[in-house]
N, C-alpha and C positions, 0 to 999 in steps of 0.2 A: 765601461771602458776607462774612464778617468776616475781618479780617486784623490782625496785630500792627501797631501804630502808627496804626490807624484811629481817628479821632475819632468819638465817639458822643454822643448827647444823650438825656436822659430827663427825666421830670417826677417829682419826689418826691411820693408820694401824701399824705404827712402835711403837707408845707409848700406844695405846689403850685408850688414853685420849679423852674425849669429847671436842669439840671446838665449840665456838659460833662465828658467823660472821654476817656481814650485806652486802647485795648486794649493791655495790656502782655504778655499771654501767652495762648495757647490750648492747652489740654490736653484731648484727646479731645473731649468735648461741653461743656467748661467754658471760659467767657471770664473772664479776670482783667482788671479795669478799674481804672485809676488815675483817680480822680475829680480833676479840676482845680479845679472850683469852680462857683459859681452863675453863670448867664449870663442876660442879658435876652432878649427875643423876637428880637433880631437876632443873638444868639450872642456878644455882647460880654461879657467877664468882668466880673462885679460884685464877687465876693469869692472868694478862693482857699481851698482846704482840701485835705487829703491822705488821706482814707480810701480803702481799696481795696475793690472790690466783686468778688464772684465769682458768676457766674451761668451757667446752662446756655444753650446755643444756642436751645433752644425758648422759654425765658423771654425771652431777648434779642430774639427776633423779635417778641414781643408788647409789649415795653416800651422798647426802645432804637431810636433813629433815627439814620441816617447823616448827616443834616444838620439844622440848626435849622429850615429850611423844612418838612421832613417832620414834625418834632415840632409846629410851629405848625399845620400842616394837620390833623394828628391831633386836637389839642386843640380847634380850631375845629369840626371835624366832631363830636367827642364832645359838646361843649357845645351845639351845634345840636340834636343828637339828644335831649339832656336837656330842652331848651326845648320841642321839639316834643311829647315825651311828656308833659311837665307841662301844656302847653296843651291837649292832648287830654283829659287827666284833668279839667281845669277844665270843658271843654265837656261832657263826660259828666255831671259833677256838676250843671251847669245844666240839662241835658236831663232829669235825674231829677226836677227840681223842677217840670217842666211835664207834667202828667198829664191835664188837662182843658182844654176850650176857655177856661174862665175863667182858669186858670193862664196859658194862652197869651196871652190879651188883657192880663193884668196884668204879664206878664214885662217888656216894654219900658219900663214905668213905674218899674221897680226898678233898671234898669241904663242906663248912658249909651250910646246908640246912635249919636250924631252930634256928639260934642264934640271932634272932631279928636284932640288928644293925650290926651283923657280917655276916648275911646271904649273900651268894654270889648269888644275884638275877639272874645274867646271867647264872650261873651254873644250877640253878633250871629250867630256861627256856629251856636251852639246853637239860637237862635231860627229860623234858616233851615232847619236840619235838622228841627226839630220841625214847622215849617209843612208840610214835605213829608210827614212821617210821619203827622201828625194830619189834615191837610186836603188832602193831595195837591196842594199849591201849591208850585211851584218858584220860590224867591226867589234862586236862586244868581246870577243876572245883575243883580240889583238892589243 
């Protein structure tokens, strides 16, 4: 999969910057990578540096990408998963605050349900899910 002279891209976990490097040597299960420098999302060089990285094939398969597009796709997917998880946690938190019919009736008075850019989408989702749980009313199409 990897070969000497191949460009690879990765994201530094501490800076979140994209880095471009070239595989300079492969020994057994170890890749030796000469880092070229930081790149933007298009793969264009922003600044140069010269540290060497040594990494196993197994770790390389998890962290390094053969193209800047592959790295971008990974970051977008990872960030999307983080947002989805966070949104679900917010919905669950809202749902925990609705335990009675009174809570259910008061809930939309506390959160914006139809303010276009101000709409609290997680609150709307929680309200619809609780309508189904508490009252067996399906609001999913509304």
